[in-house]
C-alpha positions as CSV (number, residue, x, y, z in Angstrom):
1,M,1.0,69.0,-41.6
2,A,2.1,70.2,-38.2
3,K,0.7,70.0,-34.7
4,V,-2.7,71.9,-34.7
5,A,-4.2,72.9,-31.4
6,S,-1.9,70.4,-29.6
7,L,-2.8,67.6,-32.0
8,D,-0.1,65.7,-33.9
9,L,-2.0,65.0,-37.1
10,D,1.2,63.7,-38.8
11,A,1.8,61.0,-36.2
12,A,-1.9,59.9,-36.3
13,A,-2.0,59.7,-40.1
14,S,1.4,57.9,-40.2
15,Y,0.1,55.3,-37.8
16,A,-3.2,54.9,-39.7
17,R,-1.4,54.4,-43.0
18,K,0.5,51.5,-41.6
19,H,-2.8,49.7,-41.2
20,T,-4.5,49.9,-44.6
21,L,-6.1,53.3,-44.1
22,H,-9.4,54.0,-45.9
23,A,-10.4,57.3,-44.3
24,L,-9.3,59.5,-41.5
25,V,-11.2,62.6,-40.5
26,V,-10.3,64.8,-37.5
27,A,-12.7,67.5,-36.6
28,T,-14.0,69.8,-34.0
29,A,-17.7,70.6,-33.5
30,N,-17.5,73.1,-36.4
31,D,-14.4,72.6,-38.4
32,I,-12.5,69.9,-40.3
33,L,-8.9,69.8,-39.1
34,Y,-7.7,67.0,-41.3
35,E,-9.3,64.7,-43.9
36,T,-7.9,62.0,-46.1
37,Y,-9.3,59.1,-48.2
38,E,-7.0,56.4,-49.4
39,S,-6.8,52.8,-50.7
40,G,-9.3,53.6,-53.4
41,Y,-11.9,55.1,-51.1
42,T,-13.3,58.6,-51.4
43,A,-15.6,60.8,-49.4
44,D,-18.5,59.4,-51.5
45,T,-17.7,55.8,-50.8
46,P,-20.0,54.1,-48.2
47,H,-18.1,52.0,-45.7
48,A,-19.2,49.2,-43.4
49,I,-18.8,50.1,-39.7
50,Y,-19.5,46.5,-38.4
51,S,-20.0,46.6,-34.6
52,G,-19.7,50.4,-34.7
53,T,-23.5,50.0,-35.3
54,K,-23.9,49.1,-31.6
55,S,-23.2,52.8,-30.6
56,F,-26.6,53.8,-31.9
57,W,-28.7,51.8,-29.4
58,G,-27.7,53.2,-26.0
59,T,-28.5,56.6,-27.4
60,A,-31.9,55.4,-28.8
61,A,-32.6,53.7,-25.5
62,L,-32.1,56.9,-23.5
63,C,-34.5,58.6,-25.9
64,A,-37.0,55.8,-25.2
65,V,-36.6,56.3,-21.5
66,K,-37.3,60.0,-21.9
67,D,-40.3,59.2,-24.0
68,K,-41.5,56.9,-21.1
69,L,-41.5,53.8,-23.2
70,F,-39.5,51.7,-20.7
71,E,-37.0,52.0,-17.9
72,L,-33.4,50.8,-18.2
73,D,-33.6,48.7,-15.0
74,E,-37.0,47.2,-15.5
75,P,-37.1,43.4,-16.3
76,V,-37.7,42.8,-20.0
77,V,-40.0,39.9,-19.0
78,R,-42.7,42.6,-18.9
79,V,-43.0,42.3,-22.7
80,I,-41.1,39.0,-23.2
81,P,-43.1,36.5,-21.2
82,E,-40.9,33.7,-22.7
83,F,-38.3,34.7,-20.1
84,A,-40.6,34.1,-17.1
85,G,-39.7,30.5,-16.5
86,D,-35.9,30.8,-16.0
87,I,-33.2,33.2,-14.8
88,R,-33.7,35.4,-17.9
89,R,-36.6,37.0,-16.0
90,A,-34.0,39.2,-14.2
91,V,-32.6,40.6,-17.5
92,T,-33.0,44.4,-18.0
93,P,-32.4,46.7,-20.9
94,R,-29.4,48.1,-19.2
95,M,-27.8,44.6,-18.9
96,L,-28.5,43.9,-22.6
97,L,-27.0,47.2,-23.8
98,S,-24.0,46.9,-21.5
99,M,-23.5,43.2,-22.4
100,T,-23.8,42.0,-18.8
101,A,-27.1,40.1,-19.2
102,G,-25.3,36.7,-19.1
103,Y,-25.3,35.7,-22.7
104,G,-22.3,33.9,-24.1
105,F,-20.2,35.0,-27.1
106,G,-21.8,34.9,-30.5
107,G,-24.3,36.6,-32.8
108,L,-21.7,38.7,-34.7
109,G,-21.1,39.2,-38.4
110,A,-23.2,36.9,-40.5
111,S,-24.4,35.0,-37.4
112,V,-26.8,37.5,-36.0
113,P,-30.0,35.6,-35.1
114,T,-33.5,36.9,-35.9
115,Y,-35.7,38.2,-33.0
116,E,-37.6,34.9,-32.9
117,K,-34.5,32.8,-32.7
118,V,-32.6,35.0,-30.3
119,L,-35.4,34.6,-27.7
120,T,-34.6,30.9,-27.5
121,V,-30.9,31.4,-26.6
122,P,-30.2,30.5,-22.9
123,L,-28.0,32.4,-20.6
124,K,-24.4,31.2,-19.9
125,N,-24.0,33.4,-16.7
126,R,-26.2,34.9,-14.1
127,P,-27.6,38.3,-15.2
128,G,-25.6,41.4,-14.2
129,E,-22.4,39.6,-13.1
130,T,-20.3,39.1,-16.2
131,F,-19.4,41.1,-19.3
132,T,-19.3,39.1,-22.5
133,Y,-19.0,41.0,-25.8
134,G,-21.3,39.8,-28.6
135,G,-24.3,40.4,-30.7
136,I,-26.9,38.4,-29.0
137,P,-27.7,40.9,-26.2
138,L,-28.3,43.6,-28.8
139,Q,-30.7,41.4,-30.7
140,V,-32.6,40.5,-27.5
141,F,-32.9,44.3,-26.8
142,G,-34.2,44.6,-30.4
143,A,-36.9,42.0,-29.8
144,F,-37.8,43.7,-26.6
145,F,-37.8,47.2,-28.2
146,A,-39.8,46.0,-31.2
147,R,-42.6,44.7,-28.9
148,V,-42.6,48.0,-26.9
149,L,-42.9,50.0,-30.1
150,Q,-45.5,47.7,-31.8
151,P,-48.5,49.6,-30.3
152,H,-47.0,52.8,-31.6
153,E,-46.6,51.3,-35.1
154,E,-42.9,51.8,-35.1
155,T,-39.8,49.6,-35.3
156,P,-36.5,50.0,-33.4
157,H,-35.0,51.2,-36.6
158,S,-37.7,53.7,-37.5
159,Y,-37.6,55.0,-33.9
160,L,-33.8,55.4,-34.1
161,Q,-34.1,57.3,-37.4
162,R,-36.8,59.6,-36.1
163,R,-35.4,60.3,-32.6
164,V,-31.7,60.2,-33.2
165,L,-30.4,60.0,-36.7
166,D,-32.7,62.7,-38.2
167,H,-31.6,65.1,-35.5
168,A,-28.0,64.2,-36.1
169,H,-28.4,64.7,-39.9
170,V,-27.2,61.1,-40.5
171,G,-28.3,59.1,-43.5
172,I,-27.6,55.4,-43.6
173,D,-26.5,54.2,-47.0
174,E,-27.3,50.6,-46.4
175,W,-28.4,48.4,-43.4
176,R,-28.2,44.6,-43.9
177,T,-31.5,42.7,-43.8
178,L,-32.1,39.4,-41.9
179,S,-34.2,36.6,-43.1
180,D,-37.3,37.9,-41.2
181,G,-37.1,41.3,-43.0
182,T,-35.6,43.1,-40.0
183,H,-32.3,44.8,-39.7
184,P,-29.7,43.6,-37.1
185,L,-29.0,45.8,-34.2
186,P,-25.3,44.9,-33.5
187,T,-24.0,45.3,-37.0
188,G,-24.9,45.8,-40.7
189,V,-24.6,49.5,-41.3
190,Q,-22.8,51.2,-44.2
191,L,-22.4,54.9,-44.3
192,H,-20.1,57.7,-45.4
193,A,-17.3,59.1,-43.2
194,T,-19.1,62.4,-43.1
195,E,-22.3,60.7,-41.8
196,W,-20.4,59.0,-39.0
197,L,-18.7,62.3,-38.3
198,A,-22.2,63.9,-38.0
199,Y,-23.2,61.3,-35.5
200,G,-20.0,62.0,-33.5
201,R,-20.8,65.7,-33.5
202,Y,-24.4,64.9,-32.4
203,M,-22.9,63.0,-29.4
204,L,-20.6,65.9,-28.7
205,R,-23.5,68.3,-28.6
206,H,-25.6,66.0,-26.5
207,V,-23.0,64.4,-24.2
208,R,-24.9,65.4,-21.1
209,E,-28.2,63.9,-22.2
210,N,-26.3,60.7,-23.0
211,A,-24.2,60.6,-19.8
212,E,-25.9,57.4,-18.6
213,A,-24.7,55.6,-21.8
214,L,-21.1,56.7,-21.0
215,H,-20.6,54.9,-17.7
216,G,-19.2,51.5,-17.4
217,S,-20.7,48.6,-15.4
218,Q,-19.3,46.8,-12.4
219,A,-18.5,43.9,-14.7
220,N,-16.6,46.2,-17.2
221,V,-15.8,49.8,-16.3
222,R,-14.6,50.4,-19.9
223,Y,-17.9,49.6,-21.6
224,G,-21.1,51.7,-21.4
225,L,-24.3,51.3,-23.4
226,G,-22.9,50.6,-26.8
227,W,-19.9,52.8,-26.3
228,W,-16.3,51.8,-25.3
229,L,-14.9,54.2,-22.7
230,A,-11.5,55.9,-22.4
231,P,-8.4,53.6,-22.6
232,A,-5.4,54.4,-20.4
233,G,-3.4,57.4,-21.5
234,V,-6.2,59.5,-23.1
235,P,-8.6,62.1,-21.7
236,D,-11.0,60.5,-19.2
237,D,-14.1,61.7,-21.0
238,T,-13.1,59.9,-24.3
239,F,-15.7,57.4,-25.6
240,Y,-15.7,55.6,-28.9
241,A,-17.5,53.2,-31.2
242,S,-15.5,50.2,-32.4
243,G,-16.0,48.0,-35.5
244,S,-14.1,45.1,-36.8
245,A,-11.0,45.7,-39.0
246,G,-10.2,49.1,-37.5
247,Q,-13.5,51.1,-37.8
248,G,-13.6,53.8,-35.1
249,L,-15.6,56.9,-34.1
250,Y,-13.9,58.8,-31.3
251,V,-15.5,61.6,-29.3
252,I,-13.5,63.6,-26.8
253,P,-15.7,66.4,-25.3
254,S,-12.9,68.0,-23.3
255,R,-11.0,68.6,-26.5
256,D,-14.0,69.4,-28.7
257,L,-12.9,66.6,-30.9
258,V,-14.4,63.9,-33.1
259,V,-12.4,61.5,-35.2
260,V,-13.5,59.0,-37.8
261,H,-11.3,56.1,-38.9
262,F,-12.1,53.6,-41.6
263,A,-9.6,50.8,-42.5
264,K,-9.1,47.1,-43.2
265,S,-6.7,45.8,-40.5
266,T,-6.3,43.1,-37.9
267,S,-3.5,44.9,-36.1
268,Y,-4.9,48.4,-35.8
269,K,-5.3,49.6,-32.1
270,H,-7.7,52.4,-31.2
271,D,-5.6,53.5,-28.2
272,V,-2.5,53.8,-30.3
273,L,-4.1,56.1,-32.8
274,L,-5.5,58.3,-30.0
275,K,-2.2,58.5,-28.2
276,R,-0.4,59.5,-31.4
277,L,-3.0,62.1,-32.2
278,L,-3.1,63.6,-28.7
279,T,0.7,63.7,-28.0
């Protein structure tokens, strides 16, 4: 390989291979520039994306706003009256999706609570003031969204499939199920690299419609609504989904670029891969 359209594919692949690479796909909106599957994985092997799952929900929320189901800045107490008696009454969907609602760390991996249980979790900080990464806010958003959709005989996941994934031509191979029969919002998806690429290409095509999900909060300028935003040293319009152990979906509109990375690593760094690729 050589540099293609000012990309250093060799450098990116070399870095990825040092961190137990499973899949690396570099593509534009219409073409595959580079594709490799390693460590026993193939293009037909579904792969867990862990917290990369979070990237679906800001996009789905903006569709719901367009469909006039709710507003990002309305208090969720409108449909969750359990919040009326304490400071949770100030929590909004935007706070939940940007992880600034005030919940403490937790609710990740196998510890994702059900909707019923998550609504009993107290806040650790005042709503809107602090960014704390975790799964609890996404589950609270799921409980809120489920109640909003109940009169329409939909669930958050059926709405996501109908309004986003079907249009993106994305099929989910598997989504973990919780004890109450629902799927978790912050994690749990397995899909093929080509499916995650399709979602990245959807975001590339619809970046303007999703602009509100791609702005940080006052508490954390580098995190939008389910998407991490550009680290230092890469194009300012970069945004990406991040999952445990090195899962990444990177979208760079100014470069017409989408990158999928699957791996199993505790030392892999998203910004390093991007800097090697874009050198």
